DSSP file (Angstrom, degrees, kcal/mol; ACC not computed):
  #  RESIDUE AA STRUCTURE BP1 BP2  ACC     N-H-->O    O-->H-N    N-H-->O    O-->H-N    TCO  KAPPA ALPHA  PHI   PSI    X-CA   Y-CA   Z-CA
    1    1 A X              0   0    0      0, 0.0     2,-0.1     0, 0.0     0, 0.0   0.000 360.0 360.0 360.0 126.0   46.7   -6.3   15.0
    2    2 A X        -     0   0    0      1,-0.1     2,-0.2     2,-0.0     0, 0.0  -0.396 360.0-104.8 -78.0 151.3   50.3   -5.6   15.7
    3    3 A X        -     0   0    0      1,-0.1    -1,-0.1    -2,-0.1     0, 0.0  -0.475  15.1-147.5 -74.8 144.9   51.5   -2.4   17.2
    4    4 A X        +     0   0    0     -2,-0.2    -1,-0.1     2,-0.1     2,-0.1   0.533  66.5 106.7 -88.6 -10.2   53.3    0.1   14.9
    5    5 A X  S    S-     0   0    0      1,-0.1     2,-0.2     0, 0.0    -2,-0.1  -0.406  74.8-117.0 -75.9 149.1   55.6    1.3   17.7
    6    6 A X        -     0   0    0     -2,-0.1     2,-0.1     1,-0.1    -1,-0.1  -0.584  34.8-109.9 -80.1 142.8   59.3    0.3   17.8
    7    7 A X        -     0   0    0     -2,-0.2     2,-0.4     1,-0.1    -1,-0.1  -0.458  35.5-102.8 -70.2 149.3   60.3   -1.7   20.8
    8    8 A X        -     0   0    0     -2,-0.1     2,-0.5     1,-0.0    -1,-0.1  -0.588  38.6-172.9 -72.3 125.8   62.5    0.0   23.4
    9    9 A X        -     0   0    0     -2,-0.4     2,-0.1    -3,-0.0    -1,-0.0  -0.949  18.6-137.3-125.3 108.8   66.1   -1.2   23.0
   10   10 A X        -     0   0    0     -2,-0.5     2,-0.3     1,-0.1    -2,-0.0  -0.376  23.2-116.7 -66.0 137.0   68.4    0.1   25.7
   11   11 A X        -     0   0    0     -2,-0.1     2,-0.5     1,-0.0    -1,-0.1  -0.591  25.7-154.7 -74.4 135.8   71.8    1.3   24.4
   12   12 A X        -     0   0    0     -2,-0.3     2,-0.1     2,-0.0    -1,-0.0  -0.964   8.0-142.7-113.6 124.1   74.7   -0.8   25.7
   13   13 A X    >   -     0   0    0     -2,-0.5     3,-1.5     1,-0.1     0, 0.0  -0.491  21.4-118.0 -80.3 154.2   78.1    0.9   25.8
   14   14 A X  T 3  S+     0   0    0      1,-0.3     3,-0.3    -2,-0.1    -1,-0.1   0.722 113.5  52.1 -62.6 -24.9   81.4   -1.0   25.0
   15   15 A X  T >   +     0   0    0      1,-0.2     3,-1.8     2,-0.1     4,-0.4   0.049  67.8 123.9-104.2  24.2   82.6   -0.4   28.6
   16   16 A X  G X  S+     0   0    0     -3,-1.5     3,-0.6     1,-0.3    -1,-0.2   0.760  71.1  56.7 -56.3 -25.7   79.6   -1.7   30.4
   17   17 A X  G >  S+     0   0    0     -3,-0.3     3,-0.6     1,-0.2    -1,-0.3   0.603  90.3  71.8 -83.5 -13.5   81.7   -4.2   32.3
   18   18 A X  G <  S+     0   0    0     -3,-1.8    -1,-0.2     1,-0.2    -2,-0.2   0.646  85.2  67.6 -76.2 -14.0   84.1   -1.7   33.8
   19   19 A X  G <  S+     0   0    0     -3,-0.6     2,-0.4    -4,-0.4    -1,-0.2   0.686  97.9  52.0 -81.0 -19.0   81.4   -0.3   36.2
   20   20 A X    <>  -     0   0    0     -3,-0.6     4,-2.3    -4,-0.2     3,-0.2  -0.973  68.9-145.5-128.9 128.6   81.1   -3.4   38.4
   21   21 A X  H  > S+     0   0    0     -2,-0.4     4,-2.2     1,-0.2     5,-0.2   0.855 103.2  56.4 -61.3 -34.0   84.1   -5.3   40.1
   22   22 A X  H  > S+     0   0    0      1,-0.2     4,-1.9     2,-0.2    -1,-0.2   0.913 109.4  45.0 -70.0 -38.0   82.2   -8.6   39.6
   23   23 A X  H  > S+     0   0    0      2,-0.2     4,-2.6     1,-0.2    -1,-0.2   0.874 109.7  55.1 -70.8 -36.6   82.0   -8.0   35.9
   24   24 A X  H  X S+     0   0    0     -4,-2.3     4,-2.2     1,-0.2    -2,-0.2   0.934 110.6  45.5 -61.2 -43.5   85.6   -6.9   35.6
   25   25 A X  H  X S+     0   0    0     -4,-2.2     4,-2.6     2,-0.2    -1,-0.2   0.868 111.2  53.2 -65.9 -35.9   86.7  -10.1   37.2
   26   26 A X  H  X S+     0   0    0     -4,-1.9     4,-2.5     1,-0.2    -1,-0.2   0.916 110.1  47.7 -64.9 -41.4   84.4  -12.1   35.0
   27   27 A X  H  X S+     0   0    0     -4,-2.6     4,-1.9     2,-0.2    -2,-0.2   0.886 110.6  51.7 -65.6 -38.3   85.9  -10.4   31.9
   28   28 A X  H  X S+     0   0    0     -4,-2.2     4,-0.7     2,-0.2    -2,-0.2   0.938 110.4  48.5 -60.1 -48.3   89.4  -11.2   33.3
   29   29 A X  H >< S+     0   0    0     -4,-2.6     3,-1.2     1,-0.2    -2,-0.2   0.927 112.6  48.3 -61.5 -44.3   88.4  -14.9   33.7
   30   30 A X  H >< S+     0   0    0     -4,-2.5     3,-1.5     1,-0.3    -1,-0.2   0.805 102.4  63.9 -64.2 -28.6   87.0  -15.0   30.2
   31   31 A X  H >X S+     0   0    0     -4,-1.9     3,-1.6     1,-0.3     4,-0.6   0.683  81.3  79.5 -70.6 -16.3   90.1  -13.3   28.9
   32   32 A X  H <X S+     0   0    0     -3,-1.2     4,-1.4    -4,-0.7     3,-0.4   0.697  76.0  76.7 -63.7 -15.6   92.1  -16.4   30.0
   33   33 A X  H <> S+     0   0    0     -3,-1.5     4,-2.0     1,-0.2    -1,-0.3   0.827  82.4  65.5 -64.9 -30.3   90.8  -18.0   26.8
   34   34 A X  H <> S+     0   0    0     -3,-1.6     4,-1.9     1,-0.2    -1,-0.2   0.912 103.0  46.6 -58.0 -42.7   93.4  -16.0   24.8
   35   35 A X  H  X S+     0   0    0     -4,-0.6     4,-2.6    -3,-0.4    -1,-0.2   0.843 106.1  58.4 -71.2 -30.0   96.2  -17.9   26.6
   36   36 A X  H  X S+     0   0    0     -4,-1.4     4,-2.2     2,-0.2    -1,-0.2   0.919 106.3  48.4 -62.5 -40.6   94.5  -21.2   25.9
   37   37 A X  H  X S+     0   0    0     -4,-2.0     4,-2.5     2,-0.2    -2,-0.2   0.917 110.0  53.8 -63.7 -42.5   94.6  -20.4   22.2
   38   38 A X  H  X S+     0   0    0     -4,-1.9     4,-2.3     1,-0.2    -2,-0.2   0.962 110.3  45.4 -58.5 -53.5   98.3  -19.5   22.6
   39   39 A X  H  X S+     0   0    0     -4,-2.6     4,-2.4     1,-0.2    -1,-0.2   0.872 110.8  53.7 -59.2 -38.9   99.1  -22.9   24.2
   40   40 A X  H  X S+     0   0    0     -4,-2.2     4,-2.2    -5,-0.2    -1,-0.2   0.920 108.4  49.7 -62.8 -42.5   97.1  -24.7   21.6
   41   41 A X  H  X S+     0   0    0     -4,-2.5     4,-2.4     2,-0.2    -2,-0.2   0.902 108.9  52.1 -61.2 -41.5   99.2  -23.0   18.9
   42   42 A X  H  X S+     0   0    0     -4,-2.3     4,-2.1     2,-0.2    -2,-0.2   0.915 109.8  49.1 -61.1 -43.3  102.4  -23.9   20.7
   43   43 A X  H  X S+     0   0    0     -4,-2.4     4,-2.1     1,-0.2    -1,-0.2   0.881 110.6  51.7 -63.8 -37.5  101.3  -27.6   20.8
   44   44 A X  H  X S+     0   0    0     -4,-2.2     4,-2.2     2,-0.2     5,-0.2   0.921 109.9  47.4 -65.2 -44.4  100.4  -27.4   17.1
   45   45 A X  H  X S+     0   0    0     -4,-2.4     4,-3.0     1,-0.2     8,-0.4   0.879 109.0  56.1 -62.4 -36.3  103.9  -26.0   16.3
   46   46 A X  H  < S+     0   0    0     -4,-2.1    -2,-0.2     1,-0.2    -1,-0.2   0.923 111.4  43.5 -63.0 -42.5  105.4  -28.8   18.4
   47   47 A X  H  < S+     0   0    0     -4,-2.1     3,-0.2     1,-0.2    -1,-0.2   0.858 119.1  41.7 -72.4 -33.7  103.6  -31.4   16.3
   48   48 A X  H  < S+     0   0    0     -4,-2.2     2,-0.3     1,-0.2    -2,-0.2   0.927 135.3   3.2 -80.6 -45.4  104.3  -29.8   13.0
   49   49 A X     X  -     0   0    0     -4,-3.0     4,-2.3    -5,-0.2     3,-0.4  -0.734  54.9-174.7-148.4  89.4  108.0  -28.9   13.6
   50   50 A X  H  > S+     0   0    0     -2,-0.3     4,-2.2    -3,-0.2     5,-0.2   0.861  88.8  56.2 -52.9 -36.4  109.7  -29.7   16.8
   51   51 A X  H  > S+     0   0    0      1,-0.2     4,-1.9     2,-0.2    -1,-0.2   0.892 108.4  47.9 -65.4 -37.6  112.9  -27.8   15.7
   52   52 A X  H  > S+     0   0    0     -3,-0.4     4,-2.9     1,-0.2    -1,-0.2   0.880 109.6  53.5 -67.8 -39.7  110.8  -24.6   15.3
   53   53 A X  H  X S+     0   0    0     -4,-2.3     4,-2.6    -8,-0.4    -2,-0.2   0.890 107.4  50.6 -62.2 -39.9  109.2  -25.2   18.6
   54   54 A X  H  X S+     0   0    0     -4,-2.2     4,-0.6     2,-0.2    -1,-0.2   0.894 113.7  44.6 -61.4 -44.8  112.5  -25.4   20.3
   55   55 A X  H >< S+     0   0    0     -4,-1.9     3,-0.9     1,-0.2     4,-0.4   0.932 114.3  50.2 -66.3 -43.7  113.7  -22.2   18.8
   56   56 A X  H >< S+     0   0    0     -4,-2.9     3,-1.5     1,-0.3     6,-0.3   0.912 108.2  50.7 -60.9 -46.5  110.4  -20.4   19.5
   57   57 A X  H 3< S+     0   0    0     -4,-2.6    -1,-0.3     1,-0.3    -2,-0.2   0.570 100.9  63.9 -76.7  -5.1  110.3  -21.4   23.1
   58   58 A X  T << S+     0   0    0     -3,-0.9    -1,-0.3    -4,-0.6     2,-0.2   0.562  78.1 106.4 -86.9 -10.8  113.8  -20.2   23.7
   59   59 A X  S <> S-     0   0    0     -3,-1.5     4,-2.0    -4,-0.4     5,-0.1  -0.514  72.7-136.8 -67.8 130.3  112.7  -16.6   22.9
   60   60 A X  H  > S+     0   0    0     -2,-0.2     4,-2.2     1,-0.2     5,-0.2   0.870 104.1  54.6 -58.1 -39.1  112.5  -14.4   26.0
   61   61 A X  H  > S+     0   0    0      1,-0.2     4,-2.6     2,-0.2    -1,-0.2   0.928 107.9  49.3 -58.7 -45.3  109.2  -12.9   24.8
   62   62 A X  H  > S+     0   0    0     -6,-0.3     4,-2.8     1,-0.2    -1,-0.2   0.866 108.2  54.1 -65.8 -35.1  107.7  -16.3   24.5
   63   63 A X  H  X S+     0   0    0     -4,-2.0     4,-2.1     2,-0.2    -1,-0.2   0.932 108.5  48.6 -63.2 -44.1  108.9  -17.2   27.9
   64   64 A X  H  X S+     0   0    0     -4,-2.2     4,-2.2     2,-0.2    -2,-0.2   0.902 112.4  48.6 -60.2 -44.0  107.2  -14.2   29.4
   65   65 A X  H  X S+     0   0    0     -4,-2.6     4,-2.4     1,-0.2    -2,-0.2   0.904 109.6  53.3 -63.6 -37.2  103.9  -15.1   27.5
   66   66 A X  H  X S+     0   0    0     -4,-2.8     4,-2.3     2,-0.2    -2,-0.2   0.887 107.2  50.5 -64.1 -38.1  104.2  -18.6   28.8
   67   67 A X  H  X S+     0   0    0     -4,-2.1     4,-2.1     2,-0.2    -1,-0.2   0.888 111.4  49.2 -62.0 -40.7  104.5  -17.4   32.3
   68   68 A X  H  X S+     0   0    0     -4,-2.2     4,-2.3     2,-0.2    -2,-0.2   0.875 109.2  51.6 -64.6 -35.8  101.4  -15.3   31.7
   69   69 A X  H  X S+     0   0    0     -4,-2.4     4,-2.3     2,-0.2    -2,-0.2   0.906 109.0  50.9 -67.0 -40.1   99.6  -18.2   30.3
   70   70 A X  H  X S+     0   0    0     -4,-2.3     4,-2.0     2,-0.2    -2,-0.2   0.907 111.6  47.8 -62.9 -43.1  100.5  -20.3   33.4
   71   71 A X  H  X S+     0   0    0     -4,-2.1     4,-2.4     1,-0.2    -1,-0.2   0.892 111.5  49.9 -65.1 -40.3   99.2  -17.5   35.6
   72   72 A X  H  X S+     0   0    0     -4,-2.3     4,-2.4     1,-0.2    -2,-0.2   0.872 110.8  50.8 -69.2 -34.2   96.0  -17.3   33.5
   73   73 A X  H  X S+     0   0    0     -4,-2.3     4,-2.6     2,-0.2    -2,-0.2   0.889 109.8  49.0 -70.3 -36.9   95.5  -21.1   33.8
   74   74 A X  H  X S+     0   0    0     -4,-2.0     4,-2.5     2,-0.2    -2,-0.2   0.931 113.0  47.9 -70.0 -44.2   95.9  -21.1   37.5
   75   75 A X  H  X S+     0   0    0     -4,-2.4     4,-2.5     2,-0.2    -2,-0.2   0.920 113.4  47.6 -58.3 -44.3   93.4  -18.3   37.8
   76   76 A X  H  X S+     0   0    0     -4,-2.4     4,-2.2     1,-0.2     5,-0.2   0.935 112.5  48.5 -66.2 -45.4   91.0  -20.1   35.5
   77   77 A X  H  X S+     0   0    0     -4,-2.6     4,-3.0     2,-0.2     5,-0.2   0.910 110.7  52.4 -56.2 -46.1   91.4  -23.3   37.5
   78   78 A X  H  X S+     0   0    0     -4,-2.5     4,-2.1     1,-0.2     5,-0.2   0.939 111.1  45.8 -59.7 -49.9   90.8  -21.5   40.8
   79   79 A X  H  X S+     0   0    0     -4,-2.5     4,-1.7     1,-0.2    -1,-0.2   0.885 115.5  45.6 -65.9 -35.5   87.6  -19.9   39.6
   80   80 A X  H  X S+     0   0    0     -4,-2.2     4,-2.2     2,-0.2    -1,-0.2   0.901 111.1  53.0 -75.7 -36.9   86.2  -23.1   38.2
   81   81 A X  H  X S+     0   0    0     -4,-3.0     4,-0.6    -5,-0.2    -1,-0.2   0.893 112.7  45.0 -64.4 -34.5   87.2  -25.1   41.2
   82   82 A X  H  X S+     0   0    0     -4,-2.1     4,-0.6    -5,-0.2    -1,-0.2   0.829 114.3  50.1 -75.7 -30.5   85.3  -22.6   43.4
   83   83 A X  H  X S+     0   0    0     -4,-1.7     4,-1.7    -5,-0.2    -2,-0.2   0.774  93.4  74.3 -75.3 -29.3   82.4  -22.6   41.1
   84   84 A X  H  X S+     0   0    0     -4,-2.2     4,-1.5     1,-0.2     3,-0.2   0.899  94.7  48.9 -53.9 -50.6   81.9  -26.4   40.9
   85   85 A X  H  X>S+     0   0    0     -4,-0.6     5,-1.4     1,-0.2     4,-0.7   0.859 109.9  52.9 -63.0 -33.5   80.4  -26.9   44.3
   86   86 A X  H  <5S+     0   0    0     -4,-0.6     3,-0.4     1,-0.2    -1,-0.2   0.861 106.9  52.2 -70.5 -32.0   78.0  -24.1   43.7
   87   87 A X  H  <5S+     0   0    0     -4,-1.7    -1,-0.2     1,-0.2    -2,-0.2   0.784 111.1  46.9 -68.9 -29.5   76.8  -25.6   40.5
   88   88 A X  H  <5S-     0   0    0     -4,-1.5    -1,-0.2    -5,-0.2    -2,-0.2   0.540 104.9-132.7 -89.3  -7.6   76.2  -28.9   42.3
   89   89 A X  T  <5 +     0   0    0     -4,-0.7    -3,-0.2    -3,-0.4     2,-0.2   0.967  42.5 173.1  53.1  62.6   74.4  -27.2   45.2
   90   90 A X      < -     0   0    0     -5,-1.4    -1,-0.1     1,-0.1     2,-0.1  -0.503  38.4 -90.9 -92.6 166.6   76.3  -29.0   47.9
   91   91 A X     >  -     0   0    0     -2,-0.2     4,-1.7     1,-0.1     3,-0.5  -0.349  41.9-108.8 -71.0 157.5   76.2  -28.5   51.6
   92   92 A X  H  > S+     0   0    0      1,-0.2     4,-1.1     2,-0.2    -1,-0.1   0.851 116.9  53.6 -61.1 -35.5   78.7  -26.0   52.9
   93   93 A X  H  > S+     0   0    0      1,-0.2     4,-0.9     2,-0.2    -1,-0.2   0.874 111.1  47.0 -68.2 -35.4   80.9  -28.6   54.7
   94   94 A X  H  > S+     0   0    0     -3,-0.5     4,-2.6     1,-0.2     5,-0.2   0.750 100.0  70.6 -80.2 -24.6   81.2  -30.6   51.4
   95   95 A X  H  X S+     0   0    0     -4,-1.7     4,-2.2     1,-0.2    -1,-0.2   0.947 100.3  43.3 -56.2 -52.5   82.0  -27.5   49.4
   96   96 A X  H  X S+     0   0    0     -4,-1.1     4,-2.2     1,-0.2    -1,-0.2   0.873 113.3  52.9 -63.0 -36.7   85.4  -27.1   50.9
   97   97 A X  H  X S+     0   0    0     -4,-0.9     4,-2.5     1,-0.2    -1,-0.2   0.892 109.4  47.7 -65.2 -40.1   86.2  -30.7   50.6
   98   98 A X  H  X S+     0   0    0     -4,-2.6     4,-2.4     2,-0.2    -1,-0.2   0.884 110.6  51.6 -71.8 -34.9   85.3  -30.9   47.0
   99   99 A X  H  X S+     0   0    0     -4,-2.2     4,-2.1    -5,-0.2    -2,-0.2   0.911 111.4  47.8 -62.5 -44.0   87.4  -27.8   46.2
  100  100 A X  H  X S+     0   0    0     -4,-2.2     4,-2.7     2,-0.2    -2,-0.2   0.911 110.9  52.5 -61.8 -44.0   90.4  -29.4   48.0
  101  101 A X  H  X S+     0   0    0     -4,-2.5     4,-2.7     2,-0.2    -2,-0.2   0.923 109.4  47.9 -58.1 -47.5   89.8  -32.6   46.1
  102  102 A X  H  X S+     0   0    0     -4,-2.4     4,-2.3     1,-0.2    -1,-0.2   0.897 113.1  47.5 -65.0 -39.8   89.8  -30.8   42.8
  103  103 A X  H  X S+     0   0    0     -4,-2.1     4,-2.5     2,-0.2     5,-0.3   0.906 112.0  51.2 -69.3 -40.4   93.1  -28.9   43.6
  104  104 A X  H  X S+     0   0    0     -4,-2.7     4,-2.8     1,-0.2    -2,-0.2   0.909 110.7  48.2 -62.3 -42.4   94.6  -32.2   44.8
  105  105 A X  H  X S+     0   0    0     -4,-2.7     4,-2.5     2,-0.2    -2,-0.2   0.909 112.0  49.4 -60.0 -44.4   93.7  -33.9   41.5
  106  106 A X  H  X S+     0   0    0     -4,-2.3     4,-2.1     2,-0.2    -2,-0.2   0.929 114.6  43.9 -62.2 -46.8   95.0  -31.1   39.5
  107  107 A X  H  X S+     0   0    0     -4,-2.5     4,-2.4     2,-0.2     5,-0.2   0.922 114.5  49.9 -66.0 -45.9   98.3  -31.0   41.4
  108  108 A X  H  X S+     0   0    0     -4,-2.8     4,-2.1    -5,-0.3    -1,-0.2   0.889 111.1  48.0 -61.8 -39.9   98.6  -34.8   41.3
  109  109 A X  H  X S+     0   0    0     -4,-2.5     4,-2.3     2,-0.2    -1,-0.2   0.859 111.3  52.3 -66.6 -37.5   98.0  -34.9   37.6
  110  110 A X  H  X S+     0   0    0     -4,-2.1     4,-2.3     2,-0.2    -2,-0.2   0.917 110.5  47.1 -67.0 -42.6  100.6  -32.2   37.0
  111  111 A X  H  X S+     0   0    0     -4,-2.4     4,-2.5     2,-0.2    -2,-0.2   0.900 111.3  51.8 -67.9 -39.1  103.2  -34.1   39.0
  112  112 A X  H  X S+     0   0    0     -4,-2.1     4,-2.6    -5,-0.2    -2,-0.2   0.917 110.5  48.1 -63.1 -40.6  102.4  -37.3   37.1
  113  113 A X  H  X S+     0   0    0     -4,-2.3     4,-2.1     2,-0.2    -2,-0.2   0.904 111.8  49.6 -63.7 -41.6  102.8  -35.5   33.8
  114  114 A X  H  X S+     0   0    0     -4,-2.3     4,-0.8     2,-0.2    -2,-0.2   0.887 112.6  47.4 -67.7 -36.1  106.1  -34.0   34.9
  115  115 A X  H >X S+     0   0    0     -4,-2.5     3,-0.8     1,-0.2     4,-0.6   0.937 113.4  48.0 -67.0 -45.1  107.4  -37.4   36.1
  116  116 A X  H >< S+     0   0    0     -4,-2.6     3,-0.8     1,-0.2    -2,-0.2   0.853 107.6  56.2 -62.5 -34.8  106.3  -39.1   32.8
  117  117 A X  H 3< S+     0   0    0     -4,-2.1    -1,-0.2     1,-0.2    -2,-0.2   0.747 107.5  48.6 -74.5 -17.8  107.9  -36.3   30.7
  118  118 A X  H <<        0   0    0     -4,-0.8    -1,-0.2    -3,-0.8    -2,-0.2   0.500 360.0 360.0 -96.1  -5.6  111.3  -36.9   32.3
  119  119 A X    <<        0   0    0     -3,-0.8    -1,-0.2    -4,-0.6    -2,-0.1   0.486 360.0 360.0 -80.6 360.0  111.3  -40.7   31.9
């Protein structure tokens, strides 16, 4: 026979994440997804209408948003590069090496893309 009592459900406030610095940083990192959507929309506009893309990216507000998107991407990369060795449960000496390798690969890939874009 099942109980007739209601289960206890703890109330969760909308600002639950503001009380702990770890959760605030987590929410900041998750907020970088907004800028990912922005960059995806820019690429879509580039594919659909290159002339509109050129006019749009010349707008000072868009330049500021793009700088914020770059900062968000760097923050997101930093946190994931630091998290990867923990997810793999590597020894402490290999953790730093893997993080450096990931940063090197990201920087190398960025340089390669920049070189290819100017050819």
